[in-house]
C-alpha positions in Angstrom: -3.7 13.0 -35.8 -0.1 11.8 -35.6 1.6 9.6 -33.0 3.7 12.7 -32.0 0.5 14.8 -31.3 -1.0 12.0 -29.3 2.2 11.6 -27.3 2.3 15.4 -26.7 -1.2 15.3 -25.2 -0.4 12.3 -23.0 2.7 14.1 -21.7 0.7 17.1 -20.5 0.0 19.4 -23.5 -1.9 22.6 -24.0 -5.7 22.9 -24.1 -5.7 23.2 -27.9 -3.7 20.0 -28.2 -6.3 18.2 -26.1 -9.0 19.7 -28.3 -7.3 18.3 -31.4 -7.2 14.8 -29.9 -10.9 15.1 -28.9 -11.6 16.1 -32.5 -9.8 12.9 -33.7 -11.8 10.8 -31.3 -15.1 12.3 -32.5 -14.5 12.7 -36.2 -11.8 10.3 -37.5 -12.9 7.6 -39.9 -10.1 5.3 -38.8 -11.1 3.3 -35.7 -7.4 2.9 -34.8 -7.0 6.7 -34.6 -10.2 7.0 -32.5 -8.9 4.3 -30.1 -5.5 5.9 -29.9 -7.1 9.3 -29.2 -9.2 7.9 -26.4 -6.2 6.2 -24.8 -4.2 9.5 -25.1 -6.9 11.4 -23.3 -7.1 8.9 -20.5 -3.4 8.8 -20.1 -3.3 12.6 -19.9 -6.2 12.4 -17.4 -7.9 15.2 -19.4 -11.1 15.6 -17.4 -12.4 18.1 -19.9 -12.7 15.2 -22.4 -15.1 13.2 -20.2 -18.2 14.1 -22.2 -16.7 13.1 -25.6 -15.4 9.9 -24.0 -18.8 9.0 -22.7 -20.3 9.6 -26.2 -17.5 7.4 -27.6 -19.0 4.4 -25.6 -21.5 4.3 -28.5 -18.7 3.9 -31.1 -19.4 1.3 -33.8 -16.1 -0.4 -33.3 -15.5 -2.5 -30.2 -11.8 -1.6 -30.1 -12.7 2.0 -29.6 -15.3 1.2 -27.0 -12.6 -0.8 -25.0 -10.1 2.1 -25.3 -12.8 4.5 -24.2 -13.7 2.5 -21.1 -10.0 2.3 -20.2 -9.6 6.0 -20.7 -12.6 6.9 -18.5 -11.4 4.6 -15.8 -8.0 6.3 -15.8 -9.7 9.6 -15.1 -10.4 8.3 -11.7 -12.6 10.2 -9.3 -13.0 13.0 -11.9 -15.0 10.5 -14.0 -17.6 9.9 -11.2 -20.3 11.7 -13.3 -19.8 9.0 -16.0 -20.9 6.1 -13.7 -24.5 6.1 -14.7 -23.6 6.0 -18.4 -21.0 3.3 -17.8 -23.6 1.2 -16.0 -26.2 1.6 -18.8 -23.7 0.6 -21.4 -22.5 -2.4 -19.4 -26.1 -3.6 -19.2 -26.6 -3.7 -23.0 -23.1 -4.2 -24.3 -22.9 -7.5 -26.3 -19.1 -7.8 -26.7 -17.5 -9.5 -23.8 -14.2 -7.7 -23.9 -16.0 -4.3 -24.0 -18.3 -5.3 -21.1 -15.3 -6.4 -19.0 -13.5 -3.1 -19.8 -16.5 -1.1 -18.7 -16.8 -3.1 -15.5 -13.1 -2.4 -14.8 -13.6 1.3 -15.4 -16.5 1.4 -12.9 -14.3 -0.4 -10.3 -11.3 2.0 -11.0 -13.4 5.1 -10.6 -14.8 3.8 -7.3 -11.3 2.9 -6.0 -9.9 6.3 -7.0 -12.7 8.1 -5.2 -11.7 6.3 -2.0 -8.0 6.8 -2.4 -6.4 9.8 -0.7 -3.7 11.9 -2.5 -2.1 11.3 -5.8 -1.1 7.7 -5.8 -0.9 7.5 -9.6 2.3 9.4 -10.0 4.1 8.0 -13.1 7.5 6.5 -12.5 7.8 4.4 -15.6 6.6 4.5 -19.2 5.4 1.1 -20.4 4.5 -0.3 -23.8 2.7 -3.5 -24.5 4.8 -5.7 -26.8 3.8 -9.0 -28.3 0.7 -10.8 -27.1 0.2 -14.4 -28.0 -2.2 -17.3 -27.3 -0.9 -20.8 -27.2 -3.1 -23.3 -28.9 -6.1 -22.9 -31.2 -8.8 -20.6 -29.8 -11.3 -18.1 -31.1 -10.4 -14.5 -31.9 -12.2 -13.4 -28.8 -9.4 -14.9 -26.7 -6.7 -12.7 -28.3 -9.1 -9.7 -28.0 -9.7 -10.4 -24.3 -6.0 -10.7 -23.7 -5.2 -7.4 -25.3 -8.1 -5.5 -23.7 -7.4 -7.0 -20.2 -3.7 -6.4 -20.5 -4.1 -2.7 -21.3 -6.7 -2.2 -18.6 -4.9 -4.0 -15.8 -1.4 -2.7 -16.5 -2.7 0.8 -17.1 -4.3 0.7 -13.7 -1.1 0.0 -11.8 0.1 2.8 -9.7 3.3 4.5 -11.0 2.8 3.1 -14.6 2.1 5.3 -17.6 0.9 2.8 -20.2 1.5 4.3 -23.7 -0.9 3.9 -26.6 0.0 1.9 -29.7 2.3 3.7 -32.1 4.0 5.8 -29.5 7.8 5.4 -29.2 8.4 4.1 -25.7 12.1 4.7 -25.8 11.7 8.3 -26.9 9.1 8.8 -24.1 11.4 7.4 -21.5 14.2 9.7 -22.6 11.9 12.7 -22.7 10.6 12.1 -19.1 14.0 10.9 -17.8 12.6 7.6 -16.6 12.9 3.9 -17.4 11.2 2.6 -20.6 9.8 -0.9 -20.3 8.2 -3.3 -22.7 5.8 -6.0 -21.5 5.1 -9.2 -23.5 2.1 -11.3 -22.5 0.8 -14.7 -23.3 -2.1 -17.0 -22.6 -0.1 -20.2 -21.6 -3.1 -22.3 -20.7 -6.9 -22.1 -21.5 -8.8 -25.3 -20.7 -12.5 -25.9 -20.5 -13.9 -28.9 -18.6 -17.4 -30.1 -18.2 -18.3 -30.9 -14.6 -21.2 -32.5 -12.9 -23.2 -29.3 -13.4 -22.0 -26.7 -15.8 -18.7 -25.7 -17.4 -15.4 -24.5 -15.9 -12.7 -22.6 -17.7 -9.1 -22.3 -16.3 -6.7 -19.7 -17.7 -3.1 -19.0 -17.1 -1.5 -15.7 -18.3 2.2 -14.7 -18.1 3.9 -11.4 -18.5 7.6 -10.8 -19.2 9.2 -7.4 -18.5 12.1 -6.1 -20.6 14.0 -2.8 -20.3 14.4 -1.0 -23.7 16.2 -0.2 -25.9 18.6 -2.9 -24.6 15.8 -5.5 -24.4 17.2 -6.8 -21.1 15.0 -9.3 -19.4 14.1 -8.0 -16.0 11.5 -10.5 -14.8 7.8 -11.2 -15.0 4.7 -12.4 -13.3 1.9 -14.9 -13.9 -1.6 -15.4 -12.8 -4.0 -18.3 -12.9 -7.8 -18.1 -12.5 -11.0 -19.9 -13.4 -14.5 -19.0 -14.3 -17.6 -21.2 -13.8 -21.0 -21.2 -15.4 -23.2 -23.6 -13.4 -26.1 -23.2 -15.7 -24.3 -24.0 -19.0 -26.0 -27.4 -19.5 -26.0 -27.5 -23.3 -23.5 -26.3 -25.9 -23.6 -22.5 -26.2 -20.8 -20.8 -28.2 -21.6 -17.3 -27.0 -21.7 -18.2 -23.3 -18.6 -20.4 -23.6 -16.7 -17.5 -25.2 -17.9 -15.2 -22.4 -16.7 -17.7 -19.8 -13.3 -17.8 -21.5 -13.1 -14.0 -21.5 -13.9 -13.8 -17.8 -11.2 -16.4 -16.9 -8.6 -14.5 -19.0 -9.5 -11.1 -17.4 -9.1 -12.7 -13.9 -5.8 -14.4 -14.9 -4.5 -11.1 -16.3 -5.5 -9.3 -13.1 -3.4 -11.8 -11.1 -0.5 -11.6 -13.6 -0.5 -7.7 -13.5 -0.5 -7.8 -9.7 2.4 -10.2 -9.7 4.3 -8.0 -12.2 3.8 -4.8 -10.3 6.9 -5.3 -8.0 9.0 -6.3 -11.0 8.1 -3.0 -12.6 9.0 -1.1 -9.4 12.3 -2.9 -9.3 13.0 -2.1 -12.9 12.8 1.6 -12.1 14.9 1.2 -8.9 12.1 1.8 -6.4 12.5 -1.6 -4.6 13.8 -5.0 -5.1 11.8 -7.8 -6.7 12.4 -11.5 -7.5 13.8 -12.2 -10.9 11.7 -15.3 -11.5 8.0 -15.0 -12.5 5.7 -14.9 -9.5 2.6 -17.2 -9.5 -0.4 -16.1 -7.7 -2.9 -18.4 -6.1 -5.7 -19.4 -8.4 -8.8 -17.2 -8.3 -12.4 -18.0 -8.8 
């Protein structure tokens, strides 16, 4: 399954093209291909792929499970039948980034079901660029940043978030719309021990660039915390989960702050050029 084929499906291809991507999701031995296939199906909002996507929630690789949850969430109200399966997987999932992506999918489906009309009309094609984490932190932090970034940016109205390996410039030209690249970073991740429990504060920043010229257009940032009042003794797994929750919340704020910048980049309205900082969330 090539990047060209995946791009074709995401752009609204024939039923046999969708079937080929479903086959890649089900049978490929490369987890990267399976993840890309899931994202392509979600981006195409291929409701016929719902059953294979639900089965892919059992994939052995967490990257595929994250991509699958994102894809199901992007199906919106058409994925309502998947809610019981999503809730079951959320209850037993051990990887924090996957569990968070599943929770987001559940929220996205519920929000779409309550939303009238087609509010998800694509006006810009967006690719995630470099993602970095300042300081020395575990691998789960980078994984949480990538999963949350794709989930939150992909959920923004008017944004068509491309899968990895797809040429964003070519897609923009094909659809006659603006092509944008978004870089993200965890600028701050601090853990403090309070009178009772542990608190983690995270700050995430996004920078928006127009491509191919790589012109800086603006950005947004978000800051959030997460608290575990019962974490009274060192627990690596729970501390990692706490950091993951804080990053997802900070990414949510950064994505919301970046939304008007994205709209400005495609000429829909004006937005401030300087990064916007949201109020800290708990």
